[in-house]
N, C-alpha and C positions, 0 to 999 in steps of 0.2 A: 504494500500500500504506500502511496506517496505521502511524504511527511506533511502534516497539517490538514489533510483532507478529511479527517474523521469528524471535525466539528464545523464544517462549512455548510451553509444553507444551500438549498438546491439552486437558487439563483446564482450564488457565488460559484458553485460547482460548474454551472454552465458557462460562466465567464472564464473560468480557468480552462475548461475544455476548448472554448473558442480560441483563447490565447495560445494554447498548446498546438492546436491545429494550424493556427496562423504562423507558427514557428517551424514549419517544415513537415508536419504530419499530414500529408495530403493523401488523397485517394479514398478517404473514409466517407466524405460527403454526407449524404443522407443516411448512411448506415449508422451514424452517431445518434440518430433519433430513436433507435430501438434500445430497449433496456439492456439487452445482451451486449451491445457494443459499448455502452457506457460502463457496464460491469467489467468487461474485458479491458477496456482502456485504463480504468482507474482502480481496478481490483476491489470493486464495491459489491455489496449485496443489497439489492433493493427489495423490500418486503412490504406487502400490503397486509394490514392486520386490523381486526375489529375489537381487539382487547386493549384497553388503555395501558400504556406503559408510562407511569408517572415520571420516571427518570428521563425518558426520552422527551416527553412533553415539556418538562422543566428545562432541559438542555436546549431544545429548539427555541422555546420562548426566550430564554436568557440570551442565546446567540443572536436572535433577531433584535432584542432590546439593545444589545451591545452594538450591533450594526447601526441601528437607528440613532443611538447616542453618538457614535462616532461621526455619522453623516450630519446630524443636526446640531451637535454640541449641547443638546438638551437631554438630561437624564431624569425623566419624570414618570416613567411607567410604573403604575402601582395598582394593586387590586383595590376594588371598592365594592364591598358586600354589605347589604343591609339584611340581617337575619331576624326572623320572627320566631321566638321561642315561647313556649308555655311558661308563664311566671311561676307555676307551682311545680311542674315536673321537669322544667328546663329542656323539654324535648323540642327539637326543631319542627316548626310548623310550615315554614316556607320562607320566601324572601327573594331578594334580588342579588344576582351575581354579576359583577361587572368589573371594569377597569378604567383607568384614566391614562391617557398618553397623548402628548403633543397637542394639548388643548381640547381634547375630545373625551367625553364620557361614552364608553361603549357599554350598553346594557346587553349582556350576553344571555342571561336567563332570568326569568321572573315568574314565580309561581306562588299562588295562595290557594289553599284548599277551599272548596265550595262554601264551607261554613264561615269563612272569613271574608268572602267577597261581598261587595255591595254595602260595606260598612264604613268606607273611607280609609281603610287600612292600606289598600294598594296605593292610593293617592299620597298618603303620608310617607310610605316607603319610597316612592318615586321622588317626592320633594326632598327627603333626607339625602338621597343619593345625589340629586342635582345640587343641593346646597354644598355638600362636601366637594363635589366636582368644581363648583365655582371657587371655593377656597383654594383648590389646587390649581387654579388658573384656567380651567376649561371654559370655553365660550360656546360649545355646542355639544349635544348629545345625539347619539345615533343608536338605532336598534332595528331588529326585525321581529315581526310577529306573523301569524298566519291568519287568513281571513276568518277562520272559525275560532280564533283565540281572542285577541283583545285590541284590534285596531281602533275601535270606537273609544275604548278607555284611554288610549294614548292620545287620540285627537282631542278628547275633553281636557287633557293636560298639556295642550299646546304643541303636540307633535304634528308634523305634516308629512304626508306620503311623498316619496320621491322616486319610487320604483316598485315594480312587482315582478315576481318570477313564478310562473305556474308550478303547482306541485300536486301531489296526490292528497286526498281523493280528487279526481277530476272535477274541475270547476272551482277549485280553491287555489290560493296563491300565497307565497311569502310576500309580506308587505314591508318594504324598507321605509323607515321613518326617521326624521331629524327634527331637532328643536334647538333654537337659539337659546343659550343660557345667559340672557342679559343681566 
């Protein structure tokens, strides 16, 4: 394996491959597009998997954060979670999982059980996340939901749709939304 390649992101790997090919490795052309050619060229193993690997996810996230930090000169990526727990049992009931980075709050996951919906709790969770994001210097929030989930909830809280991608079941879509955090 080539030194230094174990921790490069896929984008950087492609840049290295292009640079290597430009320095005299000719004749591979379109063959480099296949996984087998990349594996042979760089001594790599590419795996698709459906079981989370916490160590891999952390390393990839950290490596991308480091790349962003070096490019922008800004090192501000942080998790931002608002958790809802039962006051008596301390059991997790739901909440918002997100992060802030480069002026943006990303709402990744947001769930409340049916018994807690329609009581203002969701709005309070969203406000708490947005207030913390503002303290961190964020000026906008972005998220996606599904047409059968909560687009109307987010619209009531100032989010506007900026795109859709169809998804299953047929007739539904992922709805991408943004809000200015003035």
